[in-house]
C-alpha positions in Angstrom: 178.1 169.2 172.5 175.7 166.4 173.4 176.5 164.1 170.4 180.3 164.5 170.1 181.9 161.2 169.4 178.9 159.8 167.6 179.5 158.9 164.0 176.5 158.7 161.7 176.3 157.1 158.2 173.5 158.7 156.2 172.2 157.0 153.0 168.9 158.8 153.0 167.7 161.4 150.5 165.2 164.3 150.3 163.8 165.4 153.7 163.1 163.0 156.6 166.5 161.3 156.9 168.6 164.3 156.0 166.9 166.5 158.5 167.3 163.9 161.2 171.0 163.6 160.6 171.4 167.4 160.3 169.9 167.8 163.8 172.5 165.3 165.0 175.3 167.2 163.2 174.1 170.4 164.9 174.7 168.8 168.2 178.2 167.5 167.5 177.8 164.2 165.7 180.0 163.4 162.7 177.7 162.8 159.8 178.9 161.1 156.7 176.5 161.4 153.8 176.8 158.6 151.2 175.5 160.3 148.0 174.4 158.5 144.9 176.5 158.9 141.8 174.4 161.8 140.6 174.2 163.4 144.0 171.6 164.2 146.6 168.4 165.4 144.8 168.2 168.4 147.2 171.3 169.8 145.5 169.1 170.7 142.5 165.6 171.3 144.0 164.4 174.9 144.3 166.1 178.3 144.4 169.8 178.7 144.7 172.2 181.2 146.4 175.7 181.4 144.9 175.1 178.1 143.1 173.7 176.1 146.1 170.1 175.4 146.7 168.4 176.7 149.9 166.9 173.2 150.3 170.4 171.5 150.4 171.8 174.2 152.8 168.8 173.6 155.1 169.3 169.8 155.3 173.1 169.2 154.8 175.1 171.7 156.8 178.1 170.3 158.7 178.1 166.9 156.9 180.8 165.1 155.0 180.1 163.7 151.5 181.3 160.5 150.1 180.4 158.4 147.0 180.6 154.6 146.6 179.1 152.5 143.9 177.3 149.8 145.9 176.8 147.8 142.7 180.5 146.9 142.8 182.0 144.5 145.3 184.7 147.0 146.2 182.1 149.6 146.9 180.2 147.3 149.2 183.3 146.2 151.1 184.4 149.9 151.6 180.9 150.6 153.0 181.2 147.7 155.4 184.5 148.9 156.6 183.0 152.3 157.2 180.0 150.7 158.9 182.4 149.1 161.4 183.4 152.6 162.6 179.8 154.0 162.9 177.3 154.3 165.7 174.2 155.1 163.6 173.1 154.2 160.0 170.1 155.9 158.4 168.4 154.8 155.2 165.2 155.7 153.5 165.0 153.5 150.4 161.9 151.6 149.4 161.7 148.4 151.4 164.0 145.7 149.9 166.5 148.0 148.3 169.1 147.8 151.0 168.9 144.0 150.8 169.7 144.1 147.1 172.5 146.6 147.8 174.0 144.3 150.5 173.7 146.8 153.3 170.5 145.7 155.1 170.5 145.6 158.9 171.4 141.9 159.2 174.4 142.3 157.0 175.5 145.5 158.7 174.9 144.2 162.3 177.1 141.2 161.5 180.0 143.6 161.0 179.0 146.0 163.8 176.6 144.6 166.4 176.6 148.0 168.2 175.1 150.0 165.4 171.8 151.7 165.6 170.2 151.3 162.2 167.0 153.1 161.2 164.9 152.5 158.1 162.5 155.3 157.2 159.7 154.5 154.7 156.2 155.5 153.9 154.4 152.5 155.3 157.1 150.5 157.1 158.9 147.3 156.4 155.9 145.0 156.8 152.3 144.9 155.8 150.2 145.0 152.6 151.6 148.4 151.5 155.3 147.4 151.9 156.0 147.7 148.2 153.7 150.7 147.6 155.6 153.8 146.5 154.6 157.1 148.3 155.9 160.5 149.2 154.5 162.8 151.9 151.2 163.7 150.2 150.1 160.1 149.4 151.0 159.0 152.9 148.9 161.8 154.4 146.0 160.8 152.1 145.9 157.2 153.1 146.6 158.0 156.7 143.5 160.3 157.0 145.5 163.4 157.8 144.8 165.0 154.5 141.0 164.8 155.0 141.4 167.0 158.1 143.1 169.7 156.1 139.9 171.0 154.6 139.7 174.3 152.7 136.8 176.7 152.7 135.4 174.9 149.7 135.0 171.8 151.8 137.7 169.9 149.8 141.1 168.7 151.1 144.0 171.0 150.4 147.7 170.3 150.1 149.2 171.1 153.6 151.9 173.8 153.6 154.2 171.6 155.7 155.2 168.0 154.7 153.7 166.6 157.9 154.5 162.9 157.3 158.1 163.8 156.3 158.7 166.1 159.3 157.0 163.9 161.9 158.9 160.8 160.8 162.1 162.8 160.9 161.5 163.8 164.5 160.2 160.4 165.6 163.2 158.9 164.0 165.6 161.2 165.9 163.8 160.2 169.1 164.1 156.5 168.3 167.8 156.8 167.4 168.6 158.6 170.6 166.6 156.1 172.7 168.5 153.3 171.1 171.9 155.0 171.7 170.9 155.5 175.4 170.0 151.9 175.8 173.2 150.8 174.2 175.1 152.3 177.0 173.6 149.5 179.2 173.4 146.6 176.9 176.3 147.2 174.6 174.1 146.3 171.7 172.6 148.3 168.9 169.1 148.0 167.5 167.0 148.2 164.3 164.3 150.8 164.0 161.5 150.3 161.4 160.0 153.8 161.2 156.9 154.4 159.0 155.8 157.9 158.0 152.2 156.9 158.2 152.7 155.5 161.8 154.2 158.9 162.7 151.1 160.6 161.4 148.8 158.5 163.5 150.9 159.1 166.6 150.5 162.8 166.0 146.6 162.8 166.0 145.6 161.9 169.6 143.5 165.0 169.9 141.7 164.4 166.6 140.2 161.0 167.2 137.2 161.9 169.3 134.3 161.2 166.9 136.4 158.5 165.1 136.8 156.4 168.2 133.8 157.3 170.3 131.2 157.4 167.5 132.9 155.3 164.8 132.5 158.1 162.2 134.9 160.5 160.6 135.0 164.0 161.9 133.5 167.0 160.1 136.6 169.2 160.2 134.8 172.6 160.1 132.7 171.6 163.1 135.5 170.2 165.2 137.3 171.9 168.0 140.6 172.4 166.1 139.1 172.8 162.7 137.1 176.1 163.2 134.2 174.7 165.1 134.8 177.2 167.9 134.3 180.9 167.1 137.3 181.7 169.3 139.4 179.1 167.4 139.2 180.3 163.8 140.7 182.3 161.0 139.1 185.6 160.0 139.6 187.9 157.0 140.4 191.6 157.4 139.5 194.7 155.5 142.8 194.6 153.5 142.3 191.0 152.5 144.7 189.7 155.0 143.9 187.3 157.9 144.0 187.1 161.7 143.3 184.3 164.1 141.7 183.8 167.4 143.5 180.7 168.6 142.1 179.6 172.0 138.7 178.4 173.0 138.9 178.9 176.8 135.9 180.9 178.1 137.9 183.5 179.9 139.5 184.5 176.6 136.0 184.7 175.0 134.8 186.9 177.8 137.8 189.3 177.4 137.2 189.6 173.6 133.4 190.0 173.6 133.4 192.4 176.5 135.8 194.7 174.7 133.6 194.4 171.6 130.7 195.5 173.8 128.9 192.2 173.0 128.7 190.3 176.3 125.5 188.8 175.0 127.6 186.6 172.6 129.7 185.1 175.3 127.1 182.3 175.7 127.5 181.5 172.0 131.2 180.7 172.6 130.4 178.0 175.1 131.2 174.4 174.2 130.5 172.3 172.3 132.0 173.4 168.9 129.7 173.5 165.9 126.5 175.2 164.9 125.7 176.7 168.3 128.8 178.9 167.8 127.3 180.5 164.6 126.1 183.8 166.1 129.5 184.6 167.6 131.3 183.4 164.5 129.0 185.5 162.2 129.7 188.6 164.3 133.4 188.1 164.3 133.5 187.4 160.6 131.6 190.6 159.9 133.5 192.7 162.4 137.0 191.7 161.4 136.2 192.9 157.8 135.9 196.5 159.1 139.6 197.1 159.9 143.0 196.2 158.4 145.2 193.5 159.9 147.5 196.1 161.3 144.6 198.0 162.9 143.4 194.8 164.6 146.9 194.1 165.9 146.8 197.5 167.6 143.2 196.9 168.8 144.1 193.6 170.5 147.3 194.8 172.0 145.8 195.1 175.5 143.4 192.2 175.3 144.4 189.0 177.1 143.5 186.4 174.5 145.2 184.2 171.8 145.0 186.7 168.9 147.6 186.7 166.1 148.1 188.1 162.6 148.6 185.5 159.9 152.1 186.2 158.8 153.4 185.1 155.4 156.7 183.2 155.6 158.9 186.3 154.9 157.1 188.2 157.7 157.5 185.2 160.0 161.3 185.0 159.3 161.5 188.7 160.3 159.4 188.4 163.4 161.2 189.7 166.5 160.5 186.6 168.6 161.8 184.3 165.8 165.0 186.4 165.6 165.4 186.6 169.3 165.3 182.8 169.6 167.8 182.4 166.8 165.5 180.3 164.7 166.4 182.4 161.7 170.0 183.7 161.6 172.5 185.1 159.0 176.0 184.1 158.3 178.9 186.2 157.1 177.7 185.8 153.5 174.3 187.3 154.4 172.7 183.8 153.9 169.8 183.1 156.2 169.6 179.7 157.9 167.1 177.9 160.1 168.3 177.7 163.7 168.5 174.9 166.2 165.2 174.3 167.9 166.5 172.1 170.8 168.1 174.7 173.0 170.2 173.2 175.8 171.4 175.4 178.6 174.6 173.4 178.7 176.5 172.3 175.6 174.0 174.0 173.1 173.9 172.9 169.5 176.0 174.8 167.0 175.4 174.7 163.3 178.5 174.3 161.2 177.9 176.2 158.0 180.2 174.3 155.8 178.7 172.4 152.9 180.4 169.5 151.2 180.8 169.3 147.5 179.7 166.0 145.9 182.0 163.2 147.1 184.4 165.7 148.6 185.5 163.4 151.5 185.6 160.1 149.7 189.3 159.7 149.3 190.1 161.0 152.8 187.6 158.6 154.3 189.0 155.6 152.4 192.5 156.4 153.6 191.1 156.5 157.2 189.7 153.0 156.6 193.1 151.7 155.6 193.1 152.0 151.9 196.4 152.9 150.2 196.7 155.5 147.5 197.2 152.7 145.0 194.0 151.1 146.2 192.1 154.4 145.9 193.5 154.9 142.4 192.3 151.5 141.2 188.9 152.0 142.8 188.5 155.3 141.0 189.5 153.8 137.7 187.0 150.9 138.1 184.1 153.2 138.9 183.8 152.5 142.6 183.5 156.3 143.1 
């Protein structure tokens, strides 16, 4: 697999860092998770199957688990010995914490100049918000993304996906892989300061029209991607479910309105988005309430347009396209798992569905670093792990 031979040390918790390193594990990297003394929080968040949370299984497959008390000198030294063997180190503490723990980039790079070290935080390692605590929702709020997620009541709604977390995870993976690629030429590692809010801004190039051109915030319901187009909107059906028309190109509008027998409304689907689309939008809103979601799926079967039913998450997991692509698959226990989205033709990723117990690999890892059984026994007695 693409990342065989790469060793990753993961100190991160919750979602962005653990998902980043799981993607690396799926493609062959050896990922060593350094868990706090009370364990990764994902072990206890949400529903469980046979004693293991789905959240943990979705973010920690194929990883090794070790524990070291970094408040002890012995724990810090063991970590530094491990660092010397690693290619990548991932941390997502609040800025300043790794410095206090003695495993900041400068300290780590002094022991291993080839290491690629990434820090993931809400606002980055510099700036006026550097000490400000935040998870995904607060980051989206300050970064303006939440204001775009406007409900029918005109008020911001909590997004279904943790956008800042997920975007920073994928941006972080890209940064790590770029640094590893460059290291092949320079022989030197690098430090990546990755901010969740920076990742949000990088994900909004198509949403900055009025903000940049007219120096005013957008009105989400009137914008191209916020429902301003009649042909790019969500509609309610007779059975209180929903469908979408998801493309604003005029040839799709012509196909839809011609089948409805309303070619007179094609003109109302013309750009720009906003109030001029109201006649078409009103017709579609009223019409979609006359049939059930399933009936509309059948009605649109021969119409070349971007129509889709709004699936709930269970329906989406059972969708034939999702299953065909392997994005939801089952193991021998009958557990469902999220698949590998980066699908190489050669050396494809392969999820390893083993899940480490808390600190399972600590002693074996220490032996591999040259510690004797007597050393390990003393470390255990003195609370190093």
